C-alpha positions as CSV (number, residue, x, y, z in Angstrom):
1,X,120.3,68.2,76.1
2,X,121.2,71.5,73.3
3,X,122.6,73.3,76.4
4,X,125.4,70.2,76.8
5,X,128.8,70.4,75.4
6,X,129.4,68.0,72.5
7,X,131.7,65.7,74.1
8,X,128.9,64.9,76.9
9,X,126.5,64.6,74.4
10,X,128.1,61.7,72.9
11,X,129.3,59.9,75.7
12,X,125.5,59.5,77.1
13,X,124.5,58.7,74.1
14,X,127.3,55.7,73.8
15,X,126.0,54.6,77.7
16,X,122.2,54.5,76.5
17,X,123.4,52.6,73.2
18,X,125.4,50.5,75.3
19,X,122.1,49.9,78.5
20,X,119.7,49.4,75.3
21,X,122.2,46.8,73.3
22,X,122.8,44.2,76.6
23,X,125.6,45.3,78.2
24,X,123.4,46.8,81.0
25,X,126.2,46.3,83.3
26,X,129.3,48.4,81.4
27,X,126.7,51.3,80.9
28,X,125.7,51.6,84.5
29,X,129.1,51.6,85.2
30,X,130.2,54.4,83.0
31,X,126.7,56.4,83.5
32,X,128.3,56.1,87.0
33,X,131.5,57.0,86.3
34,X,130.3,60.2,83.6
35,X,128.1,61.1,87.2
36,X,130.8,61.4,89.4
37,X,133.2,63.5,87.2
38,X,130.8,65.7,85.9
39,X,130.5,66.2,89.6
40,X,133.7,67.0,90.1
41,X,133.5,69.1,86.8
42,X,131.3,71.4,88.3
43,X,132.4,71.4,92.3
44,X,134.5,74.8,91.6
45,X,130.7,76.2,89.8
46,X,128.8,75.1,93.2
47,X,131.1,76.3,95.7
48,X,131.1,79.9,94.0
49,X,127.5,79.8,93.7
50,X,127.7,78.6,97.7
51,X,130.3,81.6,98.2
52,X,128.0,84.4,96.3
53,X,124.8,83.5,98.7
54,X,127.0,84.2,101.8
55,X,128.3,87.1,100.8
56,X,125.0,88.1,99.5
57,X,124.2,87.1,103.4
58,X,127.0,89.6,105.2
59,X,129.2,85.8,105.8
60,X,132.5,87.2,103.8
61,X,134.0,84.8,106.4
62,X,132.0,81.8,104.8
63,X,132.4,83.7,101.3
64,X,136.0,84.0,101.2
65,X,136.4,80.3,102.0
66,X,134.3,78.6,99.8
67,X,135.4,81.2,96.8
68,X,139.4,80.0,98.1
69,X,138.3,76.3,97.1
70,X,136.8,76.8,94.2
71,X,139.7,79.2,93.2
72,X,142.5,76.5,93.7
73,X,140.5,73.6,92.1
74,X,142.2,72.3,88.9
75,X,139.5,72.5,86.8
76,X,138.5,76.0,88.2
77,X,137.6,79.1,85.2
78,X,139.8,82.5,85.8
79,X,135.9,84.6,86.0
80,X,135.6,82.6,89.5
81,X,139.4,83.4,90.2
82,X,139.0,87.1,89.4
83,X,136.1,87.5,92.0
84,X,137.8,85.6,94.4
85,X,140.6,88.0,94.2
86,X,138.3,90.5,93.7
87,X,136.7,89.6,97.2
88,X,140.0,89.4,99.0
89,X,140.6,93.4,97.9
90,X,136.9,94.2,99.2
91,X,138.2,92.5,102.6
92,X,141.4,94.3,102.7
93,X,143.6,91.9,101.8
94,X,145.5,93.4,98.6
95,X,148.6,91.2,98.4
96,X,146.4,87.6,98.2
97,X,144.5,89.8,95.9
98,X,147.0,90.7,93.8
99,X,148.2,86.7,93.4
100,X,144.6,86.0,92.4
101,X,144.0,89.1,90.2
102,X,147.2,88.5,88.2
103,X,146.6,84.9,87.8
104,X,142.6,84.9,86.6
105,X,143.9,88.1,83.6
106,X,147.1,86.1,82.6
107,X,144.5,83.2,81.7
108,X,142.3,82.8,78.8
109,X,138.3,83.3,78.9
110,X,136.5,82.3,76.2
111,X,133.9,85.5,76.9
112,X,135.8,89.0,76.7
113,X,132.8,90.5,78.9
114,X,133.7,88.4,81.6
115,X,137.9,88.9,80.5
116,X,137.2,92.6,81.3
117,X,135.9,91.9,84.4
118,X,138.7,90.9,85.4
119,X,140.6,93.3,84.3
120,X,138.5,96.0,86.0
121,X,139.0,94.1,89.3
122,X,143.2,94.3,89.0
123,X,142.6,98.2,87.6
124,X,141.0,98.6,91.0
125,X,143.7,96.9,92.8
126,X,146.4,99.1,91.3
127,X,144.6,101.8,92.1
128,X,144.3,101.2,95.9
129,X,148.1,100.6,95.6
130,X,148.4,104.4,94.4
131,X,149.4,103.2,90.8
132,X,146.6,105.3,89.2
133,X,148.2,105.8,86.0
134,X,148.3,102.4,85.4
135,X,145.0,101.6,86.3
136,X,143.3,104.4,84.1
137,X,145.5,103.4,81.4
138,X,144.0,99.8,81.9
139,X,140.2,100.6,82.2
140,X,140.6,103.2,79.4
141,X,141.7,100.3,77.2
142,X,139.2,98.1,78.1
143,X,136.4,101.2,77.0
144,X,137.9,101.0,74.4
145,X,136.5,97.3,74.0
146,X,133.7,97.7,75.5
147,X,131.5,100.6,77.0
148,X,129.4,99.4,79.9
149,X,128.2,101.1,82.7
150,X,130.5,99.1,84.6
151,X,133.5,100.9,82.7
152,X,132.2,104.4,83.0
153,X,131.4,104.2,87.1
154,X,135.9,103.1,87.2
155,X,136.8,104.8,85.1
156,X,135.5,108.1,86.3
157,X,135.7,107.3,89.8
158,X,139.7,106.5,89.2
159,X,139.7,110.4,87.2
160,X,138.0,111.8,90.0
161,X,140.2,109.8,92.5
162,X,143.3,111.3,90.7
163,X,142.4,114.8,91.3
164,X,142.3,114.9,86.5
165,X,138.9,117.2,87.4
166,X,138.6,118.7,83.2
167,X,139.2,115.0,81.9
168,X,136.6,113.3,84.9
169,X,134.1,116.2,83.8
170,X,134.2,115.3,80.2
171,X,134.0,111.3,80.9
172,X,131.5,111.7,83.5
173,X,129.3,113.7,81.7
174,X,129.7,111.2,78.5
175,X,128.6,108.6,81.3
176,X,125.5,110.1,82.6
177,X,124.0,110.8,79.1
178,X,125.1,106.5,78.6
179,X,123.3,105.6,81.3
180,X,121.3,108.6,82.9
181,X,119.9,106.0,85.8
182,X,123.0,105.0,87.0
183,X,123.1,105.9,91.1
184,X,127.2,105.5,91.7
185,X,127.5,107.4,87.6
186,X,124.9,110.1,89.0
187,X,127.5,110.7,92.1
188,X,130.2,110.5,89.8
189,X,129.5,113.7,88.3
190,X,128.0,115.5,90.8
191,X,131.7,114.7,92.9
192,X,133.7,116.8,89.5
193,X,131.2,119.5,89.7
194,X,131.7,119.6,93.6
195,X,135.3,119.6,93.3
196,X,134.9,122.0,90.7
197,X,133.5,124.3,92.6
198,X,130.4,123.9,90.8
199,X,127.5,123.4,93.5
200,X,124.7,124.4,92.0
201,X,125.1,122.1,89.3
202,X,125.8,119.3,92.1
203,X,123.1,120.2,94.1
204,X,120.4,119.8,91.4
205,X,122.0,116.0,90.9
206,X,121.9,114.7,94.8
207,X,118.1,115.9,94.9
208,X,117.3,113.9,92.2
209,X,119.2,110.4,93.3
210,X,119.1,111.7,97.3
211,X,116.2,109.7,97.9
212,X,117.0,106.2,96.4
213,X,120.2,106.0,96.7
214,X,121.7,102.9,98.9
215,X,125.6,104.5,99.3
216,X,127.1,107.2,101.9
217,X,129.1,109.3,99.6
218,X,126.3,111.4,97.7
219,X,124.7,112.0,101.1
220,X,127.8,113.1,102.4
221,X,128.6,115.5,99.5
222,X,124.4,116.8,99.0
223,X,125.1,117.4,103.0
224,X,128.0,119.2,102.9
225,X,126.4,121.4,100.0
226,X,123.9,122.2,102.1
227,X,125.2,122.9,105.0
228,X,127.3,125.6,102.8
229,X,124.2,127.1,101.5
230,X,122.5,127.3,104.9
231,X,119.6,125.0,104.4
232,X,120.7,123.2,108.6
233,X,118.0,121.1,108.6
234,X,117.6,119.2,104.8
235,X,121.3,119.3,105.3
236,X,121.3,117.5,108.8
237,X,118.6,114.7,107.2
238,X,121.6,113.5,104.8
239,X,124.4,113.6,107.1
240,X,122.2,111.7,109.4
241,X,121.2,108.8,106.6
242,X,125.2,108.8,105.5
243,X,126.0,107.8,108.9
244,X,123.7,104.8,108.7
245,X,125.2,103.3,105.6
246,X,128.5,101.9,105.9
247,X,130.8,103.1,103.4
248,X,133.0,100.5,100.9
249,X,136.5,99.6,101.3
250,X,136.7,101.1,97.3
251,X,135.2,104.3,98.7
252,X,136.9,107.9,98.8
253,X,135.5,108.2,102.0
254,X,135.7,106.0,105.3
255,X,132.8,106.2,107.8
256,X,134.7,107.9,110.5
257,X,135.3,110.5,108.2
258,X,131.5,111.1,107.9
259,X,130.8,110.6,111.4
260,X,133.7,113.2,112.3
261,X,132.0,115.6,109.2
262,X,128.4,115.5,111.1
263,X,129.5,116.0,114.7
264,X,131.4,119.1,113.2
265,X,128.0,120.6,111.8
266,X,126.4,119.5,114.7
267,X,128.3,121.5,117.0
268,X,128.3,124.7,114.4
269,X,124.3,124.7,114.5
270,X,123.8,124.8,118.0
271,X,126.6,127.4,118.4
272,X,123.8,129.1,116.0
273,X,121.4,128.3,117.9
274,X,120.3,126.3,115.3
275,X,117.4,123.1,117.0
276,X,118.3,120.2,114.3
277,X,115.3,118.7,116.0
278,X,113.0,120.9,114.7
279,X,110.6,120.1,111.6
280,X,110.5,123.5,110.0
281,X,113.5,124.3,108.4
282,X,115.6,127.5,109.1
283,X,117.3,129.2,106.1
284,X,120.2,131.7,106.8
285,X,122.1,133.8,104.1
286,X,124.6,131.5,102.7
287,X,128.2,132.0,104.0
288,X,131.6,130.0,103.9
289,X,131.3,127.1,106.3
290,X,135.0,127.7,107.3
291,X,135.7,123.7,107.3
292,X,134.3,122.6,104.1
293,X,138.3,124.7,103.3
294,X,139.4,121.2,102.4
295,X,136.9,119.6,100.9
296,X,137.6,121.6,98.0
297,X,140.7,119.8,97.0
298,X,140.0,116.9,94.8
299,X,140.4,113.6,96.5
300,X,144.5,112.5,96.3
301,X,146.0,108.9,97.4
302,X,145.4,110.5,100.7
303,X,141.5,109.6,100.9
304,X,142.0,106.7,98.6
305,X,139.5,104.8,100.5
306,X,135.1,100.6,96.1
307,X,134.6,102.4,93.5
308,X,131.7,99.8,94.1
309,X,130.2,102.3,96.0
310,X,127.5,100.4,96.4
311,X,128.4,97.4,97.2
């Protein structure tokens, strides 16, 4: 009973007292009423947990339906509303997502870390709306209160996406020192190095994370670097793996863009007579790959397709 709110403990003690002092009927009636109230009070959490399980199974339609029920319950909590808003955002329903995320951000949440999660979700929405400065300001303010991996992931990604590469480098270096084992943070730093033209540093990071990474961006940019260096077979492996992963709605790159670049890569290999099916790596003296020219420019609003790359 130690995890029960004090009011619940008092009610239960009162019911027990009634039952054991001869008022069994009244006690049982109050117990039934208390149980019914408890079920009603926890319905939003029940819907949210069921929605989370549906989402983890890949059933987005069911997840959205359950989270909507949870969010529109009279006794719901801000973090549940925020989670629903984020799901809507991931599903591309930005207008509806804004309604729920703004609503959640305006409500009082007793847990400041849950409040921070709501602010980060709203910042991602602002970013997707092209309101970069507002989004960055929100996350920077949040970082002053709590430094954690999620804040570093999002802020590093926003700075890079905006094209503020020097600030992005400083922040992502700091983030990597904070959590050197996080793949998203590592990719943010590697991408920043890539756009700054420091491809050897980017390659070293990608080489370290490429075997275990579960989102396509890292493999895609690693493939571009290897291609530029004439490491055709290794580049082919990275591109092929990247096409097998699904880019998040929140990512700066789309599945179509990855597939298109892979086809361009294979055409370039064929033109040079390189057999990509061979297991023997044939390296050539690196030359400038013309197709990479457009990749040297930092990501802009036009290519604003998670930081939640892993989700």
